[in-house]
NUTI-408031 format. One record per residue (C-alpha): x negated, y negated, z negated. Coordinates in pm, 1 decimal, always signed. Layout:
<pts>
+----------+----------+----------+
|     east |    north |       up |
+----------+----------+----------+
|        X |        Y |        Z |
...
+----------+----------+----------+
</pts>
This chain:
<pts>
+----------+----------+----------+
|     east |    north |       up |
+----------+----------+----------+
|  +2223.5 |  +2460.8 |   +259.2 |
|  +2234.3 |  +2115.9 |   +421.8 |
|  +2467.1 |  +1984.1 |   +151.4 |
|  +2233.2 |  +2105.6 |   -125.2 |
|  +1931.4 |  +1962.8 |    +60.1 |
|  +2100.2 |  +1623.6 |   +103.3 |
|  +2209.4 |  +1614.4 |   -260.6 |
|  +1857.6 |  +1697.7 |   -381.7 |
|  +1707.2 |  +1432.0 |   -157.9 |
|  +1948.0 |  +1169.7 |   -292.5 |
|  +1902.4 |  +1266.0 |   -657.6 |
|  +1539.9 |  +1381.3 |   -678.2 |
|  +1358.8 |  +1194.3 |   -401.7 |
|  +1540.9 |   +868.5 |   -338.7 |
|  +1701.3 |   +839.2 |   -685.6 |
|  +2005.7 |   +671.0 |   -531.5 |
|  +2169.0 |   +608.6 |   -869.1 |
|  +1885.2 |   +367.0 |   -951.3 |
|  +1798.0 |   +265.6 |   -591.3 |
|  +2126.3 |   +286.2 |   -394.8 |
|  +2009.7 |   +117.7 |    -72.2 |
|  +1719.3 |    +66.9 |   +161.5 |
|  +1711.3 |   -271.4 |   +334.2 |
|  +1531.4 |   -415.9 |   +632.0 |
|  +1492.3 |   -794.3 |   +642.6 |
|  +1343.6 |  -1012.6 |   +912.8 |
|  +1333.0 |  -1369.8 |  +1031.4 |
|  +1438.8 |  -1373.6 |  +1397.3 |
|  +1270.3 |  -1647.0 |  +1601.3 |
|  +1519.2 |  -1921.2 |  +1705.4 |
|  +1398.0 |  -1881.8 |  +2066.9 |
|  +1525.3 |  -1521.7 |  +2058.7 |
|  +1855.2 |  -1630.4 |  +1902.2 |
|  +1905.2 |  -1884.2 |  +2181.0 |
|  +1821.2 |  -1624.7 |  +2446.9 |
|  +2082.6 |  -1379.1 |  +2316.8 |
|  +2350.1 |  -1633.6 |  +2219.0 |
|  +2564.9 |  -1565.2 |  +2526.0 |
|  +2533.1 |  -1187.7 |  +2514.7 |
|  +2176.6 |  -1150.7 |  +2636.8 |
|  +1922.6 |   -892.8 |  +2522.8 |
|  +1561.1 |   -944.9 |  +2416.2 |
|  +1304.7 |   -671.0 |  +2360.3 |
|  +1023.5 |   -766.2 |  +2122.2 |
|   +799.4 |   -651.5 |  +1838.1 |
|   +956.2 |   -786.4 |  +1518.4 |
|   +782.2 |   -818.9 |  +1180.7 |
|  +1020.2 |   -681.4 |   +916.0 |
|  +1011.6 |   -594.3 |   +548.0 |
|  +1139.2 |   -253.2 |   +443.5 |
|  +1260.1 |   -238.2 |    +81.2 |
|  +1295.7 |   +121.2 |    -36.8 |
|  +1288.4 |   +281.8 |   -380.6 |
|  +1184.3 |    -40.9 |   -553.1 |
|   +890.7 |   -109.5 |   -318.6 |
|   +854.4 |   -340.6 |    -19.0 |
|   +628.2 |   -292.1 |   +281.3 |
|   +578.9 |   -507.5 |   +589.8 |
|   +613.8 |   -330.4 |   +924.7 |
|   +610.1 |   -441.8 |  +1284.8 |
|   +884.6 |   -266.3 |  +1478.2 |
|   +968.4 |   -265.0 |  +1849.3 |
|  +1332.6 |   -378.4 |  +1863.8 |
|  +1616.0 |   -480.5 |  +2089.6 |
|  +1805.8 |   -793.8 |  +1986.2 |
|  +2150.6 |   -815.5 |  +2144.1 |
|  +2387.9 |  -1111.3 |  +2121.7 |
|  +2746.6 |  -1012.3 |  +2046.5 |
|  +2912.2 |  -1352.7 |  +2061.2 |
|  +3056.1 |  -1554.7 |  +1772.0 |
|  +2700.3 |  -1610.3 |  +1644.4 |
|  +2649.2 |  -1241.6 |  +1569.9 |
|  +2353.3 |  -1032.5 |  +1680.9 |
|  +2271.2 |   -664.4 |  +1670.7 |
|  +1910.9 |   -554.8 |  +1611.9 |
|  +1791.6 |   -197.3 |  +1640.7 |
|  +1458.9 |    -20.3 |  +1653.0 |
|  +1362.1 |   +109.9 |  +1995.9 |
|  +1164.8 |   +403.2 |  +1860.3 |
|  +1095.9 |   +556.0 |  +1519.7 |
|   +835.6 |   +401.8 |  +1291.1 |
|   +632.2 |   +631.7 |  +1066.1 |
|   +654.5 |   +552.7 |   +694.4 |
|   +452.8 |   +717.4 |   +418.4 |
|   +598.0 |   +837.9 |    +87.7 |
|   +304.4 |   +688.6 |   -104.6 |
|   +386.3 |   +338.8 |    +24.4 |
|   +723.9 |   +355.8 |   -151.0 |
|   +641.6 |   +542.2 |   -473.0 |
|   +802.6 |   +863.3 |   -350.0 |
|   +514.2 |  +1108.1 |   -406.3 |
|   +654.8 |  +1255.2 |   -729.6 |
|   +992.9 |  +1308.7 |   -565.0 |
|   +832.6 |  +1488.3 |   -269.9 |
|   +642.6 |  +1715.2 |   -509.9 |
|   +960.7 |  +1787.0 |   -707.1 |
|  +1152.1 |  +1872.4 |   -388.5 |
|   +871.6 |  +2099.4 |   -275.9 |
|   +889.4 |  +2293.0 |   -605.2 |
|  +1271.8 |  +2308.8 |   -602.5 |
|  +1277.9 |  +2440.2 |   -246.8 |
|   +983.1 |  +2675.9 |   -298.1 |
|   +797.8 |  +2532.2 |     -0.3 |
|   +423.0 |  +2536.3 |    +61.1 |
|   +431.6 |  +2174.4 |   +180.5 |
|   +663.9 |  +1887.0 |   +269.9 |
|   +555.3 |  +1610.8 |   +504.4 |
|   +477.6 |  +1284.8 |   +326.0 |
|   +513.1 |  +1076.9 |   +643.5 |
|   +845.5 |  +1059.2 |   +827.9 |
|   +985.0 |   +871.8 |  +1128.9 |
|  +1261.6 |   +620.4 |  +1056.6 |
|  +1487.7 |   +402.1 |  +1268.8 |
|  +1732.6 |   +125.0 |  +1186.0 |
|  +2032.3 |    -49.5 |  +1336.6 |
+----------+----------+----------+
</pts>
């Protein structure tokens, strides 16, 4: 059942053939980059842009920024952020999934994280 669900979500909801990826972009303050340069960690609220299904939305996300050496950093959300299907043009896909699965309702707001 999980395989069928995942396949339907990819094909019907997210339309991964047309929109193969979701991306999160952000400009990290140079002060934070300096603070983590030698392997430090900074916790902050970071303005990001989530691009999903051909739409972009700004979000502010609580994150940890960790320096990994060699100029690399790792950024991950500290807790889920709620996104709404309508903000990303996913309403028709949610309705189609609901009909395919024979469900009374499917949530149109979901928690997401990133790393």
